C-alpha positions in Angstrom: 0.1 0.1 0.1 1.6 3.3 -1.0 4.3 4.7 -3.2 7.3 2.7 -3.6 11.0 4.5 -2.9 14.2 3.5 -4.0 17.6 5.2 -4.2 18.4 1.6 -6.0 17.5 -0.5 -8.7 14.3 -2.2 -8.3 14.4 -5.9 -10.0 11.8 -8.1 -10.4 12.2 -11.5 -9.7 10.3 -13.5 -12.7 7.7 -13.6 -15.6 4.6 -12.2 -15.0 1.2 -14.4 -15.6 -2.0 -14.2 -17.9 -4.4 -12.5 -15.1 -2.3 -10.4 -13.2 -4.1 -7.2 -12.0 -0.7 -5.3 -12.7 2.6 -7.0 -12.3 6.3 -5.9 -13.5 8.1 -8.8 -14.4 11.4 -9.8 -15.6 13.3 -12.4 -17.7 17.1 -12.9 -19.7 15.0 -13.5 -22.9 12.3 -10.5 -23.0 13.6 -8.2 -20.4 11.3 -6.0 -18.6 7.8 -7.2 -18.8 4.5 -5.0 -17.8 1.6 -6.4 -17.6 -1.7 -5.3 -16.1 -5.2 -6.6 -16.9 -8.3 -3.4 -17.0 -11.8 -3.3 -18.6 -10.9 -1.4 -21.6 -7.3 -1.8 -21.4 -4.5 -3.9 -20.4 -1.6 -1.2 -20.7 -2.1 2.6 -20.4 1.2 4.9 -20.6 0.6 8.4 -19.8 2.7 12.0 -19.8 3.3 13.9 -16.6 0.1 16.0 -17.3 -1.7 12.8 -17.1 -2.5 12.5 -20.7 -2.8 9.0 -22.2 -0.1 8.5 -24.7 -1.0 5.2 -25.7 -2.8 2.2 -24.5 -2.4 -1.6 -24.9 -6.5 -2.5 -25.8 -7.7 -5.3 -23.3 -6.7 -9.1 -24.1 -4.5 -7.8 -27.9 -1.2 -7.1 -29.1 -2.3 -4.1 -30.5 -1.0 -0.6 -29.5 -3.8 2.5 -29.6 -2.7 5.8 -29.8 -5.2 9.2 -29.1 -6.4 10.9 -32.0 -3.5 13.3 -33.1 -0.9 11.6 -31.0 2.2 11.0 -33.3 4.7 7.9 -33.7 7.6 10.0 -34.7 10.9 8.8 -35.9 14.4 10.7 -36.2 16.6 12.8 -34.6 14.5 15.9 -35.5 11.1 14.0 -35.3 11.2 13.9 -39.5 9.2 10.5 -40.2 5.7 11.2 -38.4 2.5 8.5 -38.6 -0.6 9.9 -36.8 -4.6 10.7 -37.6 -6.2 13.7 -36.9 -9.8 12.3 -36.1 -10.8 12.7 -39.5 -7.6 11.8 -41.7 -4.8 9.2 -41.6 -1.2 10.8 -42.5 2.0 9.5 -43.1 4.8 12.6 -43.2 8.6 12.8 -44.0 9.9 16.5 -44.0 13.5 15.0 -44.9 14.8 13.7 -48.1 12.8 10.8 -50.5 10.4 8.8 -48.2 10.5 5.3 -50.0 8.2 2.4 -50.0 9.5 -0.8 -50.6 8.2 -3.6 -51.8 8.1 -7.1 -54.6 4.6 -5.6 -55.0 2.6 -2.8 -53.9 -0.9 -2.4 -54.0 -2.8 1.2 -53.1 -6.2 0.0 -52.4 -9.7 0.9 -50.1 -10.0 0.8 -46.4 -11.7 -2.8 -47.0 -9.0 -4.0 -49.6 -11.5 -4.7 -51.9 -11.2 -2.1 -54.5 -7.4 -1.7 -56.2 -6.4 2.1 -57.0 -2.7 1.5 -58.3 -1.0 -1.8 -58.5 2.9 -1.8 -58.7 4.8 -5.4 -59.5 9.0 -5.4 -59.4 10.1 -5.9 -62.6 6.7 -5.0 -64.2 3.8 -3.1 -65.0 2.3 0.1 -62.7 -1.1 -0.4 -63.2 -4.2 2.2 -62.2 -7.6 1.3 -62.0 -10.4 3.2 -62.2 -13.9 1.9 -60.0 -11.4 -1.6 -59.7 -11.0 -1.9 -63.5 -7.6 -1.3 -65.1 -7.4 2.1 -66.9 -3.5 2.5 -67.2 -1.2 0.1 -67.5 2.4 0.1 -68.3 4.4 -2.6 -69.6 7.8 -2.9 -71.6 8.3 -0.6 -73.8 4.7 1.3 -73.6 1.9 0.5 -72.4 -2.1 0.4 -72.4 -4.9 2.7 -71.9 -8.2 0.7 -71.6 -11.2 3.0 -72.7 -11.9 6.5 -73.8 -9.3 9.2 -73.0 -9.5 12.6 -74.1 -7.1 15.1 -74.4 -7.3 19.2 -73.0 -4.7 20.6 -74.9 -2.7 18.3 -77.7 -1.4 15.0 -78.6 1.9 15.5 -79.7 4.6 13.5 -81.2 8.3 13.2 -79.6 9.8 14.6 -82.9 8.6 16.0 -86.1 8.0 12.8 -88.2 8.6 11.0 -85.0 5.8 8.9 -84.3 3.1 7.0 -86.0 -0.7 6.9 -85.7 -0.9 3.2 -86.0 0.7 0.5 -88.1 0.5 -1.2 -91.6 -0.6 -4.2 -89.2 -3.2 -2.2 -86.7 -4.5 0.4 -88.4 -7.7 3.1 -87.2 -10.8 2.1 -88.2 -12.5 5.7 -88.5 -10.6 9.4 -88.4 -12.4 12.5 -87.2 -11.1 16.0 -88.1 -12.4 19.3 -87.6 -13.2 21.6 -90.5 
């Protein structure tokens, strides 16, 4: 009962166990172990103003940050991941941000509609309503559907590009008067 005050180190003697209401333990493999059991959170870390920094929701291995709380990396907190309450953010204020993967897809939150699909040494495909609209491939790409140009469609040089080939001809050509 009351506060524990020590001028030396407080050393937990062993591991904690499931069902501990609040325990500090230690093992040589896991290091310091903090265990709790609450009705909404097993562990809550607060700052000196009694504000919640993060919680471990009861019975999960998740970490829950409050809205607007940022996970920050770098000596100048250059990389931040956070949620404002309305929007999610990943920001990098120094240099170039790299996302590395052999295959990377950007999808909706339910992960059942693709916006962009990128394959290592392969195509990058942009989708509209989960249907491929533009896909890159070696030496070019494919446009699907009707595309509009707002200014001009020009070749890379004078007499530098063909419209069709001897094997792949256009069916109709409409020009203004």
